[in-house]
N, C-alpha and C positions, 0 to 999 in steps of 0.2 A: 491813727488807733497803734500802737504797738501788734504783730504778729505772735501767736505765741509758738515757741518756737519747738517745748515741749510734745507739740504733740508727733511733731516729726520725727520720722527713723534717723537719726543722727549717724549708723555708720557709713549709708553712701555720702554724703558730704563729707565725714571726715576722712572718708577712702581718696574721693578726690583731691582733697586740698593737700596730700600727704602727697599723695601721687606727682602734685605739682610740684613740691618743694623739694622731694627726690630725685626729680628728670632736673628740679634747675640747677641741685645739689652737681650732679653726673654731670652738665654741663661745664657749670665753674671748671673741673677739673676737668675736661676736654680740649676746655678752650688751651690750655697751661701744655696742656699734650702739644697741642695743634702747634701752640705758637714754638712755645724751647724742645719740642723735640718728645716722643722716647722715654717713660721713665719709671720701673716698673711697682715703685710705691704708688704712685698714683691712677695707674693700670688698674688696677690689685684693687683699690678703692671704688674706681667706677664696673667694674666685676662686682664688686660687693653692693651695689648703692641695684646692678640690674636682677640681679637677687634677691633682694629686699624689697621693687616692684613687683616683680611675676607672684612673690609670698603676699602682695597687701592686694592682688587682685583676688586674691582667694578669703581675705579675712573677713569675718564672721560678726563681729563686735569690737569694742571700744578698747579694751581693752588687749588685742590682739593686732588694729591699729598703732596704737599707742607703744605696744614693743615693738613693731618695727619700724617706726620712727628714730624711736633712740639706739635700735642700732643703726639703722642710715646716718643716724648725725654721729655718732663716733666713729665709722666709718670715715665719713667725711672732715671731722674737725682732724682728725687722726692724722691725716698727710694735709693740713689747711699749713702747715707754718713751708710745707716747702711751694706755695705759694708768695711768699715774702722773699726779696731778694734780697740776701744776710750783704748788702752795701751799706741795707738800709737803719743799723741798731735794733731794728725788730727784734725777735724769737714770742712760736705762739707757742704754748706749754699742753693748752688742750682749755679748751673751754669751759673762764667760770663766773661766775655770776655775783651779787650779793654780799658782798660788791664782788666788783675787776680787781684783780691782783697787777694785772698788764695792760699797757697800752694798747694792745689790738683787741682784747675785749674791754678796756672800756672805750676802745668808738664802737665796735659793736653794741654793745649795749644803750650806749648812747641812742645810735641811729634806729636799734627797731625800737629805743622808749617811746623818739619825735614823730616817729613814722605808727607807731599802735595807737599814740592821739591821734593821727588824720584818721584812721583806718574807724574811729570809738567815733568823732564827729561824723563820719559818712556813715556809720550805720543808723544814726540817730536822725539823721535829715530824709533817710525813707522810711524812717518806721521802725527799727530793729533795736532792741535794747543790746546795748554791747554786752552787759554784763551775763546774758544770757548762753552761752557756748555747746556746741557739737563737739566740738572734740578732748579743748577743754574744760576742770571740773568746774564747777563753779565754785569762787570762792568770795568773800567777802570783801570788796575794794581793787578787786580786779576786776578789766573788761574782755571774760570771756574770748564769748564773740570775736571781737578785736586783734584777736591775742589768739583766735583762730585764722583771721581773713592774711596774718600776718606772715602766717608762715608760707604765704605762695611768693612772699616778697624778698624776704630774706637774703636767699642768694644769689636771684641777679639783680634785686637795687640794692641792700645794703653792704650782703658780705663782698660785692665786685665793687662796690664804691672806695669802700672802706679800703681797700686790697692797690689798690688803680693811685688812694693818695697818700698809702705809705711806698707804694713802688715807686712813684713820683717825685718821692720826698714833698710832699706838698704839708707832713704832719712829723712829723720826728718827734724821738725818746726825749727831748727836751721840754717837751708841750703838754705835761703832765707833771702832775705831782701825786709825790707817791707819800701817803697820810701815817699819822702813827700806825694804825691797827694792820698796817700792810694793804688797804685800798688807792688804789690808780685813779684818779680824778684829772678833766680835762679845765687846760690853763683857758682863764676866758676868752684872751685871743684865738687859741685853735677852740674854742667852741664857735665864737662867731665869724669865724673860717668853714667850720663846718655846715653851717648851719648858709651860710654866700652858697657850698658848692650842692647843697642842698635842696634850693632853691635853683640853680640851673639845672640841675639834672631834672627837678620837676615839668623847667620850658621844654622838654627835647619831647620833641614828635615822634611816636609807631604806630604801627596799624596795630592794635586791637588781635589777638587773633581768634577770640568768638565774634564781633561787631564784624568786622572787617575794614573799620575805619579809621582814621587817621585822628589821634588822639591828643592832648599834650599828660608826660606821665602822671603829672603832678593831677591827675581827676585820676587812677587806677581806685586807687579806695574807693571811690566814688563808685565807677563804674558796678564796683565787683562786688558793693554795696548791693546796690540796683539791681545788679544779676541774681545775688541773693535772695534781695527782696521776690521776683519775680520765680524765680523756682519759689520760696514757698506760698504764692499765693499760687501756682501751680498749672502758673502761664509756662514754664520749664519743664522738660522731664525732668534734667540731674542742674544740678549747682556745676556752671565752665569753667573752673579753679583760671587763672591766672598763672597760662604760660607759652613764653614767646619761644 
């Protein structure tokens, strides 16, 4: 039987998910500073994300949580282009989607979509309805709960993977098609390369920050779905989002 998530107060769960997302975003920027030296723009964005985290701790409703998340995303993606090396031929001018209008956004959207489907399957596997979310409003045709859990993985998993493949020149501007309407899509060979890279990533092992056990990265969607279901059954006092 599927649990009735509508009976649960969504604010603490949404706060935890977005706190993990902002922390992961901040660490992507801090990693760049650590590897390549101080950068005033990056440090300013990190400082802004710290402010967002403090504000989030005081958020009392979903509108506040969503507003803080939107501000944090704007600060993060506002400096995302600084993480892309100049010799790659890529430029990121800001997040855009439906449809993505440049190669970086096409890569992000594609991998977010693939991972979102994995999360939907994991949620169904533990008896949760992927369409009934806490943070994302319910909308026909959208797996809102899967989109909630995806927030925890965007920066740590997808964004870092995209940056790595671009900066190592594994993906090049020639791997994309510019459609007549302005949309940018991946060529089939580049799509296969992404799937291969994603499968390789899933086989890597980490120590899960909450369970304290070594697990394959590919199992993370299922583990987080399981932890959420345990919280909804009141076996866990809070939902522990994924944060390395």
